[in-house]
C-alpha positions as CSV (number, residue, x, y, z in Angstrom):
1,X,0.6,-1.8,-15.3
2,X,4.2,-2.3,-16.4
3,X,6.7,0.7,-15.7
4,X,9.7,-1.7,-16.1
5,X,10.9,0.4,-19.4
6,X,10.7,3.5,-17.4
7,X,12.8,2.3,-14.3
8,X,15.9,4.1,-15.2
9,X,14.0,7.2,-15.6
10,X,12.4,6.6,-12.2
11,X,15.9,6.5,-10.9
12,X,17.2,9.5,-12.5
13,X,14.2,11.1,-11.0
14,X,15.1,10.1,-7.3
15,X,12.9,7.3,-6.8
16,X,14.8,5.1,-4.4
17,X,12.2,2.0,-4.0
18,X,9.8,0.3,-6.3
19,X,7.1,-2.1,-5.4
20,X,6.2,-5.2,-7.6
21,X,2.4,-6.4,-7.1
22,X,2.2,-10.1,-7.0
23,X,-0.8,-11.3,-5.2
24,X,-2.4,-14.5,-6.6
25,X,0.6,-14.7,-9.0
26,X,2.9,-17.9,-9.5
27,X,6.4,-18.3,-8.6
28,X,7.2,-17.8,-12.3
29,X,5.5,-14.7,-12.6
30,X,7.7,-13.4,-9.6
31,X,10.8,-14.6,-11.3
32,X,10.5,-13.2,-14.5
33,X,9.5,-9.6,-13.5
34,X,12.1,-9.5,-10.6
35,X,14.8,-10.8,-13.0
36,X,13.5,-8.0,-15.6
37,X,13.6,-5.2,-13.0
38,X,16.9,-6.3,-11.8
39,X,18.5,-6.3,-15.4
40,X,17.0,-2.8,-16.1
41,X,18.3,-1.3,-12.6
42,X,21.7,-2.6,-14.0
43,X,21.8,-1.0,-17.2
44,X,21.2,-4.5,-19.1
45,X,18.6,-5.6,-21.5
46,X,15.5,-7.9,-20.2
47,X,13.3,-10.3,-21.8
48,X,10.3,-8.2,-22.6
49,X,8.5,-11.3,-24.3
50,X,8.9,-13.3,-21.3
51,X,7.5,-10.6,-18.9
52,X,4.5,-10.1,-21.3
53,X,3.6,-13.9,-21.7
54,X,4.0,-14.8,-18.2
55,X,1.0,-12.7,-17.3
56,X,-0.6,-9.7,-19.3
57,X,-4.1,-8.8,-20.1
58,X,-3.5,-8.6,-24.1
59,X,-0.5,-6.4,-23.2
60,X,0.3,-3.7,-20.6
61,X,-0.3,0.1,-19.8
62,X,1.8,2.9,-18.7
63,X,-1.0,5.2,-18.6
64,X,-0.7,7.3,-15.4
65,X,3.0,7.8,-15.9
66,X,2.8,8.9,-19.2
67,X,-0.5,10.7,-18.4
68,X,-2.7,8.4,-20.8
69,X,-5.5,8.0,-18.5
70,X,-7.9,6.4,-21.0
71,X,-9.7,3.1,-22.0
72,X,-6.6,1.6,-23.2
73,X,-5.5,1.3,-19.4
74,X,-8.2,-1.5,-19.4
75,X,-7.5,-5.1,-20.9
76,X,-8.9,-8.4,-20.8
77,X,-7.4,-11.7,-20.1
78,X,-8.0,-13.9,-23.1
79,X,-7.4,-17.4,-24.0
80,X,-4.4,-16.4,-25.8
81,X,-2.9,-14.8,-23.0
82,X,-3.3,-17.8,-21.0
83,X,-2.0,-19.9,-23.6
84,X,1.3,-17.6,-23.9
85,X,1.5,-18.2,-20.1
86,X,1.6,-21.9,-20.3
87,X,4.2,-21.8,-23.0
88,X,6.2,-19.4,-21.0
89,X,6.2,-21.1,-17.5
90,X,9.0,-23.5,-18.1
91,X,11.5,-20.9,-19.3
92,X,10.4,-18.7,-16.4
93,X,10.5,-21.5,-13.8
94,X,14.3,-21.8,-15.0
95,X,15.1,-18.5,-13.5
96,X,14.5,-19.8,-10.1
97,X,15.7,-23.5,-10.2
98,X,19.0,-22.5,-9.0
99,X,19.8,-20.0,-6.1
100,X,20.6,-16.6,-7.1
101,X,24.0,-15.7,-6.5
102,X,24.0,-12.3,-5.2
103,X,26.2,-12.1,-1.8
104,X,29.9,-11.3,-2.5
105,X,32.5,-13.4,-0.8
106,X,36.2,-12.6,-0.4
107,X,38.8,-15.0,0.2
108,X,42.0,-14.6,1.8
109,X,44.5,-17.8,1.5
110,X,47.6,-18.2,3.5
111,X,50.3,-21.0,4.5
112,X,51.5,-23.6,2.1
113,X,54.4,-26.3,1.9
114,X,56.6,-25.4,4.7
115,X,53.5,-24.5,7.1
116,X,52.2,-28.0,6.6
117,X,48.6,-26.8,5.5
118,X,46.6,-23.9,4.1
119,X,44.3,-21.6,5.9
120,X,41.3,-20.3,3.8
121,X,39.4,-17.2,5.2
122,X,36.0,-16.2,3.8
123,X,34.1,-12.9,4.8
124,X,31.2,-11.0,3.6
125,X,30.5,-7.5,3.3
126,X,28.3,-7.7,6.5
127,X,31.6,-8.4,8.7
128,X,30.8,-12.3,8.9
129,X,34.4,-14.1,8.6
130,X,35.3,-17.8,9.0
131,X,38.6,-19.6,8.7
132,X,39.2,-23.4,7.7
133,X,42.4,-25.5,7.2
134,X,43.3,-28.2,4.8
135,X,43.2,-31.6,6.3
136,X,46.4,-32.7,3.6
137,X,49.7,-31.5,3.6
138,X,50.6,-29.7,0.5
139,X,53.3,-31.2,-1.6
140,X,55.7,-29.2,-3.7
141,X,53.9,-27.9,-7.0
142,X,55.4,-28.4,-10.6
143,X,53.7,-25.3,-11.7
144,X,52.0,-22.2,-10.4
145,X,48.8,-23.7,-8.3
146,X,47.3,-20.1,-8.3
147,X,44.9,-20.2,-11.4
148,X,43.7,-23.8,-10.5
149,X,43.0,-22.4,-6.9
150,X,41.0,-19.4,-8.1
151,X,38.8,-21.8,-10.5
152,X,38.1,-24.1,-7.6
153,X,37.2,-21.5,-5.1
154,X,35.2,-19.6,-7.9
155,X,32.5,-22.8,-7.9
156,X,30.0,-21.3,-5.7
157,X,27.1,-22.6,-7.8
158,X,24.0,-23.7,-5.5
159,X,24.8,-21.4,-2.9
160,X,23.9,-17.5,-2.5
161,X,27.6,-16.6,-2.7
162,X,29.7,-15.2,-5.6
163,X,33.3,-14.9,-5.5
164,X,34.5,-11.3,-5.4
165,X,38.4,-11.8,-5.2
166,X,41.1,-14.0,-3.4
167,X,44.0,-12.4,-1.4
168,X,46.8,-14.5,-1.5
169,X,49.6,-14.7,0.9
170,X,51.8,-17.8,0.5
171,X,54.3,-19.0,3.1
172,X,57.6,-20.6,2.7
173,X,57.7,-23.0,-0.5
174,X,54.5,-21.4,-2.0
175,X,51.0,-22.9,-1.7
176,X,52.2,-26.1,-3.4
177,X,49.9,-28.8,-4.7
178,X,46.7,-30.1,-3.3
179,X,44.4,-32.1,-5.6
180,X,41.1,-30.5,-6.8
181,X,38.8,-32.4,-4.5
182,X,40.7,-30.9,-1.3
183,X,40.0,-27.5,-2.6
184,X,36.6,-28.2,-3.3
185,X,36.0,-29.4,0.2
186,X,38.0,-26.3,1.8
187,X,35.5,-24.0,-0.1
188,X,32.4,-25.9,0.5
189,X,33.2,-26.0,4.5
190,X,34.1,-22.2,4.3
191,X,30.8,-21.3,2.6
192,X,29.0,-23.6,4.9
193,X,30.2,-21.9,7.8
194,X,29.9,-18.5,6.7
195,X,26.4,-19.3,5.7
196,X,25.7,-20.3,9.2
197,X,27.2,-17.2,10.6
198,X,24.8,-15.2,8.4
199,X,21.7,-17.2,9.7
200,X,22.4,-16.0,13.2
201,X,19.8,-13.7,14.5
202,X,21.3,-10.5,15.6
203,X,18.8,-8.5,17.5
204,X,18.1,-4.9,16.5
205,X,18.8,-2.0,19.0
206,X,15.8,-0.8,20.4
207,X,14.9,2.2,22.3
208,X,12.9,1.7,25.4
209,X,9.5,3.2,24.9
210,X,6.5,3.2,27.3
211,X,3.1,3.5,25.9
212,X,1.0,6.7,27.0
213,X,-2.1,5.6,28.5
214,X,-5.3,7.2,27.0
215,X,-8.7,7.5,28.7
216,X,-11.5,5.4,27.1
217,X,-14.5,6.4,25.7
218,X,-17.8,6.0,27.6
219,X,-20.1,3.2,26.3
220,X,-24.1,3.1,26.2
221,X,-24.6,7.0,25.9
222,X,-26.8,7.8,22.9
223,X,-24.6,9.8,20.4
224,X,-25.9,12.8,18.5
225,X,-27.1,12.6,14.7
226,X,-25.2,14.0,11.6
227,X,-25.7,13.4,8.2
228,X,-23.3,13.6,5.0
229,X,-25.2,14.6,1.7
230,X,-24.0,14.4,-1.9
231,X,-25.7,17.9,-2.7
232,X,-28.0,20.3,-1.0
233,X,-31.3,18.9,-2.8
234,X,-30.7,15.6,-1.3
235,X,-31.3,16.9,2.3
236,X,-34.8,17.1,3.6
237,X,-35.6,20.5,5.2
238,X,-37.6,18.8,8.2
239,X,-34.5,16.6,8.9
240,X,-31.9,19.6,8.5
241,X,-33.4,21.2,11.7
242,X,-32.8,17.9,13.9
243,X,-29.4,16.8,12.7
244,X,-26.3,17.9,14.7
245,X,-24.2,18.8,11.7
246,X,-24.9,18.8,8.0
247,X,-21.7,17.9,5.8
248,X,-21.6,18.6,1.9
249,X,-18.8,18.5,-0.4
250,X,-17.2,22.1,-0.9
251,X,-18.5,22.1,-4.4
252,X,-21.9,22.5,-3.1
253,X,-21.0,25.5,-0.9
254,X,-23.1,28.0,-2.9
255,X,-26.0,25.9,-2.8
256,X,-26.5,25.3,0.8
257,X,-29.3,27.5,2.4
258,X,-27.9,30.3,4.8
259,X,-30.3,29.0,7.5
260,X,-28.2,25.8,7.4
261,X,-24.8,27.0,7.4
262,X,-24.2,27.4,11.0
263,X,-24.2,23.6,11.2
264,X,-22.8,22.9,8.2
265,X,-19.4,21.1,7.5
266,X,-17.8,21.8,4.2
267,X,-16.0,18.3,3.2
268,X,-12.9,18.6,1.2
269,X,-11.9,15.9,-1.6
270,X,-10.2,12.9,-0.5
271,X,-7.9,12.8,-3.3
272,X,-6.7,16.1,-5.5
273,X,-4.9,16.1,-8.5
274,X,-3.5,19.1,-10.8
275,X,-4.8,22.2,-9.6
276,X,-7.4,21.4,-7.5
277,X,-5.6,21.7,-4.4
278,X,-4.8,25.3,-5.4
279,X,-8.4,25.9,-6.4
280,X,-9.7,24.5,-3.1
281,X,-7.6,26.5,-0.9
282,X,-8.5,29.5,-2.9
283,X,-12.2,28.5,-2.3
284,X,-11.7,28.1,1.3
285,X,-10.4,31.6,1.6
286,X,-13.5,32.9,-0.5
287,X,-15.8,31.2,1.9
288,X,-14.1,32.2,5.2
289,X,-16.7,34.7,6.0
290,X,-20.0,32.7,4.3
291,X,-21.0,31.3,7.9
292,X,-20.2,27.9,7.6
293,X,-19.5,25.9,10.8
294,X,-16.4,24.3,9.5
295,X,-14.2,22.0,7.1
296,X,-13.8,18.5,7.1
297,X,-10.4,17.4,6.0
298,X,-9.4,14.0,4.3
299,X,-5.8,14.2,3.8
300,X,-3.4,15.4,6.3
301,X,-2.0,17.9,3.6
302,X,-5.1,19.9,3.9
303,X,-4.2,21.0,7.1
304,X,-1.6,23.3,5.3
305,X,-4.2,25.7,3.9
306,X,-7.1,25.7,6.1
307,X,-6.2,28.4,8.4
308,X,-9.1,30.3,10.1
309,X,-11.3,27.1,9.9
310,X,-12.9,25.0,12.6
311,X,-11.4,21.7,11.5
312,X,-12.8,18.1,11.7
313,X,-11.1,14.9,10.3
314,X,-13.2,13.1,7.9
315,X,-13.0,9.2,6.5
316,X,-9.5,10.2,4.6
317,X,-7.3,10.6,7.8
318,X,-8.0,6.9,8.7
319,X,-8.2,7.5,12.6
320,X,-8.4,4.1,14.3
321,X,-6.2,4.4,17.5
322,X,-5.7,6.8,20.2
323,X,-2.2,7.8,19.1
324,X,-3.3,9.1,15.8
325,X,-6.5,10.7,17.3
326,X,-4.3,12.6,19.9
327,X,-1.9,13.5,17.2
328,X,-4.7,15.0,14.9
329,X,-6.2,16.4,18.0
330,X,-2.8,18.3,18.7
331,X,-2.8,19.5,15.3
332,X,-6.0,21.5,15.7
333,X,-8.5,18.9,14.7
334,X,-12.0,19.7,16.9
335,X,-13.6,16.5,16.0
336,X,-12.9,13.4,13.9
337,X,-14.8,10.5,12.1
338,X,-13.1,7.0,13.1
339,X,-12.5,4.7,10.2
340,X,-15.4,2.3,9.7
341,X,-13.4,-0.7,9.7
342,X,-12.4,-0.2,13.2
343,X,-14.0,-2.4,15.6
344,X,-16.1,-1.3,18.3
345,X,-13.8,-2.4,21.0
346,X,-10.9,-0.7,19.4
347,X,-13.4,2.5,19.2
348,X,-13.7,2.6,22.8
349,X,-10.1,3.4,23.2
350,X,-10.1,6.2,21.4
351,X,-10.9,9.5,23.5
352,X,-8.8,12.5,22.2
353,X,-10.4,15.0,24.2
354,X,-12.5,16.1,21.1
355,X,-15.7,14.6,19.8
356,X,-15.4,11.4,18.0
357,X,-17.8,10.2,15.4
358,X,-18.8,6.8,13.6
359,X,-20.7,5.8,10.7
360,X,-23.9,4.5,11.6
361,X,-25.3,4.1,7.8
362,X,-23.9,4.5,4.3
363,X,-22.6,2.6,1.3
364,X,-19.0,2.3,2.4
365,X,-16.5,3.2,-0.5
366,X,-14.4,0.2,-1.5
367,X,-12.3,1.8,-4.0
368,X,-10.8,5.1,-5.0
369,X,-9.5,5.0,-8.7
370,X,-8.6,7.7,-11.2
371,X,-9.2,5.2,-14.2
372,X,-12.9,4.9,-14.7
373,X,-14.3,1.4,-14.8
374,X,-17.0,2.4,-16.9
375,X,-14.9,3.6,-19.8
376,X,-14.7,0.6,-21.4
377,X,-18.6,0.9,-22.3
378,X,-19.0,4.7,-22.1
379,X,-17.8,7.8,-23.5
380,X,-16.5,10.3,-20.8
381,X,-18.3,12.9,-22.6
382,X,-21.9,11.3,-22.5
383,X,-21.6,10.1,-18.9
384,X,-23.9,11.3,-16.6
385,X,-21.3,11.4,-13.7
386,X,-21.4,7.6,-12.6
387,X,-23.2,4.6,-13.0
388,X,-23.0,0.6,-11.9
389,X,-20.7,-2.2,-12.1
390,X,-22.3,-5.8,-12.0
391,X,-20.2,-8.6,-10.4
392,X,-20.6,-12.2,-11.1
393,X,-23.1,-12.8,-8.5
394,X,-25.6,-10.1,-10.0
395,X,-24.8,-7.1,-7.4
396,X,-24.7,-3.6,-8.8
397,X,-21.7,-1.6,-7.3
398,X,-22.6,2.3,-7.5
399,X,-19.8,4.1,-9.4
400,X,-19.5,8.1,-8.5
401,X,-17.3,10.4,-10.7
402,X,-15.9,13.8,-9.1
403,X,-14.8,15.0,-12.3
404,X,-15.3,14.1,-15.9
405,X,-12.0,13.2,-18.2
406,X,-8.8,12.3,-16.3
407,X,-8.8,14.9,-13.5
408,X,-11.6,13.3,-11.6
409,X,-11.6,10.5,-9.1
410,X,-14.1,7.6,-9.3
411,X,-15.3,5.9,-6.1
412,X,-16.9,2.2,-6.0
413,X,-19.3,1.4,-3.3
414,X,-20.4,-1.6,-1.5
415,X,-23.9,-2.2,-2.7
416,X,-24.9,-3.2,1.0
417,X,-25.1,-0.5,3.4
418,X,-23.8,-0.5,6.9
419,X,-26.5,0.4,9.3
420,X,-26.5,0.4,13.3
421,X,-29.8,2.6,13.8
422,X,-31.3,0.2,16.5
423,X,-27.7,-0.3,18.0
424,X,-26.5,3.7,18.2
425,X,-25.8,3.1,22.0
426,X,-23.4,0.5,21.3
427,X,-21.3,3.2,19.1
428,X,-19.1,4.5,21.8
429,X,-18.6,7.9,20.2
430,X,-20.3,11.2,20.6
431,X,-21.8,11.6,17.0
432,X,-23.3,9.1,14.6
433,X,-22.9,10.1,11.0
434,X,-25.4,8.8,8.2
435,X,-23.5,8.9,4.8
436,X,-25.6,9.3,1.7
437,X,-24.5,9.0,-1.8
438,X,-27.2,8.2,-4.4
439,X,-30.1,8.1,-2.4
440,X,-33.3,10.1,-3.4
441,X,-34.3,12.5,-1.2
442,X,-37.3,10.5,-0.2
443,X,-35.3,7.5,0.6
444,X,-32.9,9.8,2.5
445,X,-36.0,10.7,4.7
446,X,-37.0,7.2,5.3
447,X,-33.5,6.3,6.4
448,X,-33.2,9.5,8.9
449,X,-36.9,8.6,10.4
450,X,-35.5,5.2,11.0
451,X,-32.2,6.5,12.7
452,X,-34.1,9.0,14.9
453,X,-36.6,6.3,16.3
454,X,-33.9,3.7,16.6
455,X,-35.4,1.4,14.4
456,X,-34.2,-1.8,12.4
457,X,-33.4,-1.6,8.8
458,X,-36.0,-2.3,6.1
459,X,-33.9,-4.0,3.8
460,X,-30.4,-5.7,3.5
461,X,-27.7,-4.3,5.6
462,X,-24.2,-4.9,7.1
463,X,-22.8,-4.3,10.4
464,X,-19.1,-4.1,8.6
465,X,-16.5,-4.8,10.8
466,X,-17.9,-3.4,14.0
467,X,-18.4,-6.6,15.5
468,X,-14.9,-8.2,14.8
469,X,-12.0,-8.6,17.2
470,X,-9.5,-6.4,15.2
């Protein structure tokens, strides 16, 4: 992704901050990209070829920004790309070989021949100020010494400073003459002292805050069981009677039997683009009297248009601690799923006065993306609504799609499911949720039987991060 050519447009649109991704990149990459961004923000040209050569996958994309969410967003790192990077590296390395001079320093010079010496003061824009004095007495000058003084004080290379003006106030007899070495020594001493002052740690002003005490959740009780299904056909009728809650995507609302609706929660999408938010709000209004038990919100924005519904928090709220849980409870959320990357010890600290829930089974979502990772090999119009990605170890990652074309969101799932069936009492929550994605109805029945009977899992599984120390 390369938005560097669009930075000025983004600035004009009101964007105040941009982020450069640099994980697993070289210092040369960071230098080339930062230099380019700095140039564009200052209205100057930049070396586009260097940015491309220092790392790209056969070029760049600006797909999302220019609404070109298509197969051209995907590239492959070729041997030609790698060769270009090797060739560009020495040039990029020169960008950080010397320290970037970006801190303005303002000089004030006084004294002179009649004062027996000169005083040089250096200050920065942050209020730091230092003064140094010449060790030698200046002698009467044969010509104006000021141009030579300015040249000597302007030699700030090797430091973070750049000269930003000289205020000269000579005494009687003018500044006089000092050898160049003396002015250089004055400059070095002043800038060293200024750098030392800037290195002093200044404590930030803080406001005293006492953390509220929160009750802990009980441990050792058997939580009630609920299940999330991708569609109504996936839910076994016999299991529906035994589960405390059934959770379905709101798109499935009309397919839910009336007998189930009293315990059914309609799940709102985690991510919405285009008109989907308005359509979802209208759909909620239309379903208000259809007998459903409530709605699962997956985004704080969804609290704005769910009036009249009993609300529960889903995975998208990312509840991990008692403070966020208490805040959502105060906003009317009647129960919430704790983020599955939360350790059990941390879950125990979350007891907001409304029921809490944790996943006891499910393939955890690893990634949400608008750009479909299957688009390189499959036409969107011929896609059945998802597929699989195979990694270098031969594992298949399920990919699901919420809508075809650029309006949908794709979810990539972990190939190994989380399972806590025989350890349900170790979950410090009120409800344990089994989340089903692409499992067949027969497989759903098998897994629910294991959960109802607190049996070990029958194939490979993970405990996730439940037993970590986070």
